N, C-alpha and C positions, 0 to 999 in steps of 0.2 A: 504494500500500500504506500502510495506517494501522497502524503498529506501536507497541506499548507505550503505548497511550492507554486501556487498559481502565479505569483508575480514573476518568478524566474522563468516559468514556462511561457508566459505572455511575452517577456522580453526576447526569448529565443524565436518565438513565432514571428514577431515583428522583424527581427534580424534576418530570418529566412526569406520573408517576403521582399526585403530590401535586396538580398543576395540574388533572388530571382530576377530583379530588375537591374542587376549589374552593379549593385553597391555592396561589395564584399566587406566583411568586418571580422573582428576577432574579439572573443569574450572569455573571461576567466571566472571559474567558480572557485571561490576561496573560502577557507574556514578551518577550524580546529579539527583534530582527530574525532571521527565518529559523528560529524554533523549531518552526513548523508550526501556528500558531494558526488561520490561514484554512482549511487542509486539515481540521483537526479540526472547525471550525465547519460546513463544508460536509457533513461526515459525520454531523452530529447528527440529521437527519431519520430516519436508519436506526435510531435508538434507539426509535422508535415503530412500531407495526404500520401497514402500508400503509392509508391512508385514515383512520387513527385521529386524526390531528391536521391542523389547517390550518397550513401553513408560510408565513410572511411573511418575505421576504428583502430586505436592503438592503446595498449596499456603498458606503461613503463614500469620497470621493476628495478630495485637496487642491484640485483644480481646480474642484470643485463646491461649495466652501464658501460662495460668494456666491449660490448658487441657493437661494432661500427655500424652506423645508420640503421640500428635495430628498429627504432620506432618508425622510420620512413618505410622500411621493408614491411612492417606490420600494417601500415596504412594501405599500401598498394596491394598487399596480399589479401586484405579483407575483401577486395573485389572478387576474389575467387569464391566467396560464399554468397554471391549475389543470387537472388531468387530467379527462377525461370521467367523469361520475358523476352521481349523483342531486342533488348539491349544486352542480354546476357553474353552473347558471343563476342560483342565488341568490348564489353568490360573485361572479359577474360583475356582478350588480346591486349588491352591496355595494361593489365597486370603483368603479362609476359613481357611487354615492352619495358616496363619499369624494372623488371629483373635484369633485362639486358643492359639497361642504362647503368644500374648499380653494379652489375657484374658480380662475379664470385669472389674477387679479391677484396681485401680490406680497402675501403675507399680512402682512408687517410694516407695510405702508402702512395696513392696516385695523386695526392694533393687535396687538402681539405677544402680548398676554395676553387676547385676545378670548375671553371665557368661553364664548360660544356655540360657537365653533369647537372649543374643547377638549372641551366636553361632547358635541358631536355626534360627534367622533372616538372618544371613549370609548364612546359608545353603539354605534357601529359595531363596536367590538371586543367589546362585550358581546353583540351580536347574533351575531357570528361564533363566539364561544366557547360560545354556547348549544348549538350543534350538535356541536362538537368542540373539544377544547383547542387553544389557539394556541401555536405555537412561533415566536417572533419572533427572527430572526437578523440582527444588525447587525455587519458587518465594519468594523474600523478606526474605533472610536468616537472616536478623537482627531481625526478629520477630519469629523465630522458637522457640518452647518451649524448656526448658532446657534439658528434657530427650532425646528428639530427637537430640539435639545438641551433647549430650554425645554419643549417638549412632553413629552419623556421625563421631565424633572425634575418636571413637573406630574403625569404619569401614575403614576409608580412608587409614590408614597405612597398612591395611590387604587386599589390592585389588588383590594380586597375586592369580591366579586361577580363577578369575572372568573375565567376559567379559562385562564391563560396562563403561559408561561415565556419570559422575555426573556433571551437570551444575546448578549453583546457581546464583541468582541475589542478589546484595547487594547495598543498597542506601547509597551514601556517606553522611557523617555528621550525620546520625541518631544515637541516643544514643545506640541502640542495636548493632551497628557496632563496638562499643568499648568493647563489652563483651569478656572476655578471651576465652571462648569456640568458639565464632564466629571467633576470631582472629586465634585460633588454626586450625579451619576448613579452613580458607582462606589461611593460611600459607602453607598448604599441596597441594594447587592447582598447577597444572602444568603451568597454564597460566591465567592471569587476562586480560580480554578483556574490553576495555573502548570505547563504541560507540561514535563517533564524532558527533557534531551538524550537522544538514542538511545544505547543501550548498544552495545558492540562486537558483541554477537550480532545485534542489530537491524540494525546497519550491514552485517553479513555477509549478512543476508537481502536487503537492498536491492542489494548488489553482485551477488549470485547472480541476483537477478531481472533485473538490467539487463545483466549481462555473461556469464552462464553459471553452471552449477552447480559447475564445477571452479575455484573461486577460492582462490588460495593464502592462507594465514593472514597472511603478511607483507603481502600486498597489502591485505587487509581491515583489518589494523591500521594501515597507512599512511592508508587512507581515513578511518578513524575519528579518528586523531590530527589529520589535516588539517582535518576538518569539525567537530571538537569535538562530534559528535553532533547537529548541526543539519542538517535536510534541505536547507535553502537552499544550504549550502556543499557538500553531498554530491551531490545529484541532477544539477546541471549538469555536474559533473566526470564522473559516470558516463555521462551522455548524450554528452558529447564523446568519451569513451573508446570508446563503442559506435560512434559515427560513424567514428572513425579506425581501428577494428579493433584497439584496444589490448587484448591479452589480460590477464586478471586474475591475473598471475603475479608472482613476486617481482622478476623482471627489469624489470617495468613500473613499479615503485614510483617511480623517478626521473621518469618521464613524468607520473605522477599529481601529484607534488609541483610539477612545472613547469607544469601546466595552469592557465590563467587564462581560464575560459570568459567569453565576451562577455555572455551572459545574466546571469551572476552579477555581473559588473562593473556592468552597467546597473542592476540592482536596488539595489546598494549606492550607486551614483551618485544615483539618485532619492532615496534616504534622506538622503544627505548634503546635497543641494541644499535640502531642506526644513528644515535646521537653522539656527539663528541664527548670525550672523557670528562670535561668539567660538568657538562649537563648530567651525565650518568652519575658522577660522584655526588652532585647536589641532590639528585633523586635518592641515592642511597643514604645520604645524611638525613634527609627528611624522613625516610622510612625507619631508620635506626633511632632517630631522636623523636619518635612519634609523641606529639603533645608539646614539644619544645619548638617554638617558632622564632626564638631569638637569633637574629642574623649573625651575631658574633659567634654563637655556639655552632651554627651550621657552617659558617666559614672556616672555623678552626678544624672541624671534623672533616670537611670536604677538601681542606688544603687550598682554599681560594682566598684571595684578597677581596675587599668589599666590592671592587669593580667587577671582578670575575664572578662573584656570587650573584650580584645584581643582574648581570647578563644571563647567567644560567637560569635564574628564577624567571626572567622575562621569557626565555625560550620555553620553559616548562609551561608557563601560562599560555603562550601562543599555541602550543601543542594541544592545549585543553586539558592538561593533567593536573594543574593546580587551580585553586579557586581565584587567586588574584596574583598580580606581579609581586606584591609586597607581603603575601601570605603564604607561608610554607606549609600548606595543607592540601593533601590530595583530594580531588573531587569525588573519588569513588574508592571503596575498599579494594577493588580489584587492581587499582594502580599500585598499591603497596605490594599486593601479591606478585605482580609482574616484576617490580623492582627486586624483590627477594628471590624470585626465580632467575633473575638475570645474574645472580651471584652464586658461586660455588659455596659449599658448606664452610670451607676454610676462609673464604672472603667474608662471609657473613659473620663468622666469629671474630675476624680481625676488626670489622666495623664496630661490633658490639664492644670489643675490648677498648678500642680507641674512644668510643662514645662514653664508656664508663670513666675513663681517665679525664676526658674533657669536662664532663659534668662535675667530677670530684675537684679538679683543679679550679673550676669556676666557682666553687663554694655553694653549690646548689643544695637544697634539703636532702637529707639522707635517703628518704623514700624514693626520690627521683633517681639518685645514683644506684640504689638497690634494685630498681626496676631493670636497669641494664645488667647488673651483676648476675641476677637470677637466670638470665638468658645465656650466660657464659658457663659452659660445663667444666672448665678447668680452672684450678686455683692459680694464684700468683700475684696477689695484691696485699701488701703489708697493711694497708689501711682498710681492707674490705670488712674485717670482722666488726670493728666498732661501728662502721657505717651500717652494716646489715642489722646489728643489734639495735641501733637507734631507730632504724626504719621499722623493725618488728615491734618495738615499743609503741611507736606512733600508730601503726596499724591496729595493734591490740586496743589502744585507748579509743580508737575510732570505731571499734566494734567489728573488726575484720580479722578474726583469729586465724582463718585459713591462709590469708595473705601473710600474716606475721609468721606462721609456720613455714611458709615457702622461703621467706628471708632467712630464718634461722637454719633451715636445712641447707641452704646455700652457704651459710657461714661455717657449717661443719666441714665443708670441703676445704676451707681455708685453714681450719684448725685440725690438721691431721695428727699432730702430736697428742699422745695420750696423757694429757696434763690437766691442771685445774681449769684452764680456759675452756677446754673441750667439755669438761664436766659441767661448767656453768651454762654453756650453750645447750647441752642436753637437758638440763633442768628447766631453762627458760622455754625450750621447745615443748617440754612436757606441760608446762603451765598453760600455754596457749592451746595445746591439743586437748586439754581436759574437756572443753566445751563441745568438741565434735568427734574426738577419737580417744576415749579414756584408755583402752588397751594399749595404744601406741604411747600414751603419756606414761603409763606404768613401765613399759619396756624401756623408755628413754631414761627414766629415773634409775631403774635397775642398772643400766649401762653406766650411769654417772657415778654411782656409789663407790666402786673400786678406785675411781680417780680422785676422790676427795680424801684429804689427809687425816682429818680428825672425826671423831664420833659426833661432835656437835655439828660439823659441816654436813655429815650424812643425815643427821636428824633434821636439820633445816631443809635439806633437799627433799626428804620424804614428806615433810609437812606441807610442801608446796603442792603435793597431790591432793591434800585435803585442806584448802584454804580456810574453811570454817568447820566448826565441830559437826554441823549437820550435813556436811557434804556427803553425797553417796560414796561409799567405799566398797569395792569388790573384794572377794576373798583374797585375791592376789595382792591387792592394795593393802588390805589389813595385815597380810604377812610381812610386807615391807615396813609398815608401821611398827609391828611387833619386833622385827629384827633391829630396827633403829633404836627402839626403846630398851632392848636388852643390852645394847652397847653403852648406854648412858648410865651414870651412877644414879642411885635412888635420890629423888629430890629431898633435900634436907634443909640446911641453912639457907637463908634468903640470899646470901652472897655467893651461893654455889653457881658458877658460870654455866653449868649444864642443867641447872634446875628448871628453868623456864621451859626449855625444849622438852625435858622429861615430863613435865606436867601437861604440856599440850599434847604430847603423844599419848599419855595416859588418858586424857580427856576423850580423845578420838576412839581409842580402843574400848574404853568403857561405854561410850555411846553406842558403838556397834553391837554391844552385848546386852543392851537393856531389854531385849525381848527374851532373854534366857533367865530362868528363875534363879539359878545359882549365881550368875554374874550380877543380877539385879540386887540380890541380897548382899553380895560382897561389896557392891558400890555403896549401899546403905551403911554397912559396917565401916567402910573407909571414911565416910562422912563423920561418923561418930568418933572414930579414932583420931582423925587429924583434920583440922580445919585449914584448908589451903590458904596461903597468903593472897588476899584480894588486891594487893597493890600491883602484882605482876599479871601480865596478860595470861600466862599459862595457869596461874592460880585461879583467876576468874573463870577461865574456860572449864577447868576441872570442877570447881565448886558449882558452876551452873549445871554440869552433867550430874553431879552427885545429888544436888537438890532436886533435879528432875527425876532421878531414880527414887528418891524418898517420896516425891509427890505421886509418882505412878503407883508405887506399892502402898502408899498411905501408911508407911511404917514410921511411927513416931507421932509427934504433935505438929499440927498445921502451924501453930503459932511459932514454933522453932524454925520451920522452913521460911516463914515470913521474915523473921528476925535476920536470918542469914542472907536472905535475898535483898533486904534493905541495905545491909552492909555492902553487898556486892555492887548494888546500883550506885552507892556513894562513890565508887571508884571506876565504874564502867563509863567510858566517854560517850556522851550523847551525840558527838559530832561525826562518828564513824558512818561512812556511806552505807545505807541499808540497815544500820543498827547492829549488824553482826549476828552471829548465831547465838552468842551469849544471851542477848536480850530475848531472842525467840524462846529459849529454854526457860529463862526467868519468867517471861510472861505466862507460859503454861503453868509454871510452878505457883505463881501468885493467883492465877485463876483457880487452880486446883485447891488452893488453900483459902479461897474466898477472900482475897485481899487485893483485887486489881487496883484499888485506889493507891496502893503503895508505889505503883509505877507511873502515876499521873504526872508528877513533876518531871520525871525523866522523859516521858513522851512529849511533854510541852517543850522541854529544852531541845529535844531532837528535832521537832518540827521548826522551832525558831532557827536552829542551825541550818536547816535546809533552805529557807527562804528569807533569812535575815530577821533581826529583831524588829525591824520596822515593816516587815512584809505584810501584805494584805491578803486575806484568803489563804487557801491551801495550795496555791499554784505550784509551790516548790516541794510539796510532800511527794515522796516516791511511793512506789507500790507497797514496799514493806512498811512504810509509815502508815499507810491506810490499812494494811492488814493488822498491824498492832492495835490501831485505834478500833478496828472492827471487833477484835477479840475483847478489848476493854469494854466496849458497849454491850457485847453479848453477856459478859460476866456481870454487868450492872443491870441487865434485863432491858436495855434500851434497843429494841429491835429495829425501829425505823432508822436510827442513826447508824446501827450496824449494817443495815442493808445499803445505805448510801455509800458508806466506806467500802463495802464489798463490791459494789458496782464500779467504783474507781479502781479497785484491785483488778477486776476483770478487764477493764479498759487498758490497764498498764501491764497486762500479763506478759507481753513480749519482753519486758525489761527485767523480769524476775529470773535470777540465776537458779541453777539446779540445787544449790545448797539451801536456798530459801523456799523452794517450791513445796517441800513437804509441810513447812509451816503454814503456807498459804492454803493448802488443801485441808490442813487441820482446822484453820479458822473458818473456811467456807463450810466444812462438814459440821462444825459446831453451830454455825448460824442456821444451816438447813435443819438441824435437829431441834434447836430451840424454837425456831419460827414455824416448825412443821411444814417447811417449804419443799414440797415434793418435786417441783420443777427444778429448783436449784440443786436439790439432792441428786436427781437423775443426771443433771448436767455434769456435776463434778465427778460423779461415779464413772460416767462415760469418759471424761477427759483423763481421769487418773488410771484408767484401765491400761495395764501393761507397763506402767511406770514403777520405778523402784522407790517406794514411799518409806518414810520413817514409820516407826511403830505406832505413834499416836494417830496420825492421819489414817492409817489402815484400819485401826480399831473404830475410829469415828465413822469412817465410810461404811463399815459393816453395820453400825447402828442406823445410818442413813437408809440403807437398803431395808432394814427392819421397819423403819418408820414409813417408807414408801409402801411396803406390803400392808401395813396396818391401815393407812389411809386409803388404800385400794380395796378395802373390804376383806382382805385375806387375814383375818384375826388369828386363825390357827397357825398359818404359816409364819406370820410375824412373831407369834409367841415362840415357836420353835427356833426361829432365827435369833431372837433375843436370848433365849436360854443357851443356844450354842455359842453365841458371842460371849456370854457370861462365862461359860466353861473354858473357852480359850483364854479369856482375860485372867481368870483365876489360875490357870496352869502357868501363865507367864508371870504371875505374881502382881498383876496390875489390878489393884483393888480400890483405887480412888473412886469414891462415890460421886464426886463432883465432875470429874473429867469423863467418866464412863457411866452414864445414868441408864444402864441397861435394866436394872431391877425396877425402877419406876415404870418403865414401859411394860415390862413383863407383868408387874402387879396390875396395871390398868387392863392389859389384854386378858389376863387370867380372870380378873373380876368380870370383864365383859363376857367371857365364855362360861361363866358360872363356876369356875374352879376356885371357890373362896378359900379352901384350905391352902392351896398353893400361894394365893395372894397374901394370906396372913403369914405364911412361912417366909416368903420373900420380904415382906415388910419388916418382920422381926430381924432378919439378917441385915437389911439395909440400915435399920436403926442402930444395931450393934456396931456395924462397920463405921457409921457416921460418928457415933460417940467416940470410938477409938481414935478417929482422925481429928475430930474436934472442929471442923469447919462449920460455921453457923448455917450456911446455906444447905449443907448436907444434913445436919441435924434437924433443922426446921422442915425440910422436905420430907424426911423420914417420919417425923411426927405427923405431918399432914396425911401421909400415906397410911400410917397406922390408924388414923381416925377413920379412914375409909373402910378398913378391914376389921377393926376391933368392934367390941360390943357397943351398942348405942349409948350406954351410960357414960362411957369414957370418952366419947368423941368430942364433946364440947371442951373438956379440960385439955385433951390432946391438942385441939386446934388453938386454944388460948396459949398453950405452951409453945406451939409452933410459931404463932404470931409474935410472941415475946422473943423467941430465939431469932427469928428472921429480921426483927428490927435491928439486930446487931450485924446483919449480913449486908453485903454490897448489892445483892441481887433483888431489885425491886419487883421483878416479874414473879419470883417465888413468893415474896411477901403479898403481892396482889392475890395470888391463888389461895393462900392461906386465909387472908382476910375475907375474900369472897366466899370461901367454903364456910367460914365461921358465921358470916352474916346470913347465908342461906339456911344453915342449920339452926340458928337461933329463931328463925321464922319472923316474928313480929316483935315490936317493942323498941325502946330507945336504943338499946345496945345493938340490935340488928340493923336499925336504920343508920346508926353511926358507922357500923362496919361496912355496909353497902356504899355509903357515901365515900368513905376512905378508899374502898375498892375502886370506885369510879375515878377518883383522882389518880390512883396508882395505874389504872388501865390507860388513862390518857398519857401519862408520863412514859409508860412502857410501849405505847402504840398498839394496845389491844383494842380492836374496834368493837367487839361484841360484848356489851355490858348491860345487863338488865339492872336497873337501879333508879334512884330518884332522878327526875329530869330527863329520862330516856324512855323510849318505848321498848317493850320486850323484843329482843332479837334485832334491835337497831342500834348502831353506834351513836354516841353523842357527837355534836359538831366538833368540839376540840379533839376528840379521838380520831375523827376522820382526817382532820388537818394534820394530826401527828403521824398517822400511819401512811399517808400519801406524801410523796415528795412534791416540791413546788411544781415541777413540770407535769407530774401526774394530775395534780389538782387543777392546773390550767386546762389540760386536755379534757378532764372530766367536766369542768364548767362549760366548755364549749359544746360538749355532748348534750348537756341539759338545755342549751340554747337551740338545739336542733340541727347543728351542723354535721355534715357527713365527714368521714375520715379525710377525703380529698380536700374538702373545704377547710378543715382544721389544719391540715398540712400547709395549705396556702396561707392561712392566717398566721401561723407560727413560723413559716418559712423553714419547715423541716420536711423530711420525706414521709410518705404515707406509711412506710414500714415502721418509722419511729413512733408515729401515732398509734399504730396497732400494738407496738410493744408496751407503750405506756398504759393503754387500755387493758391489756392482758394482765399487767402487774397490778392494776387497780382492782380488777375482778378478783384476782387471787387474794389480795390483802383484805378485801372487804367481804370475801366469801359469797360472792354473787355470781350469776351466770352470764349476764349480758348488759346491753345498753339500757334496757327498760328498767332493770333493777338498780343500775347505777344512778339513773335519773331520779328514781324514787328515793333512794338513800340521800342524795344530795339535796333534793327539794325539801325532804322532811327535816334535815339538819340545818338547812339554810346556808350550807357551805358555798353553793354556787353564787349566791347573792354577794358574798364577800369576795369571791374570786374574780 
């Protein structure tokens, strides 16, 4: 298809009509590589009526420049292919006459300016043009042999009396185009035509012709942008797409951009090989220094002075290989491919080596120098190791561990000696590999250990495999930790130089054994025998693990755990990024001991450190900060606040490291269990499937599955799940009634199923366990559960005792349930009304929407309760629903997506316990919330 070449074809038609009238002329089709000059030249015979002109064709080639009068011979020999007709015999005779004139000998040997030859050839043209105008087509004038050029230079000033049109194509920027004879031929032309790049519309026509009529606009736009409107860059890509079955849709844009057709590369390669050395060297420098357009760097690498570099860049632009004369950037990825194919492997390596040296000597950033070094397979640079290490550190901080690993692996080639430097590189490589290839990380640390001179160095190296206490550790990783710990002396005096590493190693080893009954008991014994120094990092890590063990097992007094946790928080920095694993363990310990308020000042300081003392809002709080706050609110019974924080955690999930992920799952599991949120529970159970979780999250997720079964109407199955979970927890020694409330669920389920004996037995066990541990929330809840299962005479006193105990607890939700049960049990009277009034206040503060009591209708939430349980966005959406707007109208009003509106409505239905828009409108109209919204 010849598109958007109407102006050029019209000019040729006009020139042919003039030639027929005896006004001969010469035209040149010029332009960069791939613009379509040759295709246009081959189409020119169609500008004349069939048989109205004689067409003489010749195609010059760089390999035929030594062939004397080769193009002239091609022109006259093309008469031999004339179609049958009345003039065929005479045309064949004229071709034979031309051969006789040129002879078999090399014309230059007979004299390049032999007047007889020139006159005879012109006479032949005159004879031919007498019968019909001549259309002489010469492709690639820049490669025409010298004798033919001299003939053309002699002929063009002597066109009078002839009827012909000579059209030549000329490639911009080619060295042959600068030949004086070529310049002389071009200067005599009547007109120089420069075909323009194809428009997007023409590109679309070619795409549809090659791949089908249903081409997406995004696909067409990508093809046009990539080809710059040049057929040479477009047609090979379309051909390859057709062969591979690539559909012309938006999803295929990436495949088009990644396509590097071999045919296109070969055409570009042929063009490059014909260029002089400075131009090829400049192209090689651009390809090697990809991304660096500094002329000084390019000139140094190519070995050119500023004038030479400017000239070479101008030639590359004229050829159409670069975007601009002053911009060292290739117009198409295939140009770089062609440049690299023009070099041998040895030449490519030499260019990369020289580029690395140029970049280093110029003082460029380490990552730019390292990008060149990683392409060089052989060592040999004294400065390479520090440069590669610096580049790896930068890549790691930017969140590209795979790139950092590439740099460090390359650095190992430079550090061939089995010494401390190589060991450090191996350890650094292991650190960046932890996030995507833990087995390789362990292998590299194991290789580094024999190269490190002291036990302390080896311990520090192994600790890099487990940057925080809660980091996942494989059995082989645990073996490395144990081996390093055995080499160190037992931690004793505070000035022991090996003591901190020993404590940190012990902390990790003990954490990995918390799901083993014997190791858990040993950890509790270790806590009683020795209180680690909280001023050291290792001491705090070990103390956090030991307190966690005591909390899981509920072995001892909750008050003692709280005391030691407070001491630890006094020394734990609140400025550490992410808060560290110490705070994760301490938070679970304080929650398990019913003292989350002990961590509030630390949490406030941590949030201030994230967004400054003057910061506004929580814009600077990270995912772990929100997770800690969510757990804090869960322990206080503030479910709406916990949900809001949990939503932020989910939004920032991609920023959470593996060492903190188990803490996050534990928090979300606790929220799903406390809020009886089946949807959240199902989500986190699905996301956690197949992951290596810590012991606490795994146990909580088992309880979440049990809650899901219970709310799905499978009471019997849920009870079995609860009892099985309890058996597993008991076998592991995890007996904390606050963290693992499996008995309250089992009591409720057995009571629902009519097994009152089991319910009483479980309630008695829960009460005994709670008394041993001493956490007020556990004792108060156990008393409330006993009131449900014991005789009627004791229920009121048990509930009164539960309320009194829970007033000392941090958990307002448990206090609400005890006060509510007491008010309902008392029936009528002043004490009952006061209890129900207090229950209403507690329900509102805890975000419990369903509260029968003074000022509310049975089964309906109060207005403050609705405002508390719904977030601001959910309340706004709900208010617009009451006003009768559709989801689409609400999305337009709030400038959000319809999917976001559906999400807010689904959350509102779940929180309010309703089924749809009609019930939502009824609740909000009854409470008057929509009026205020």
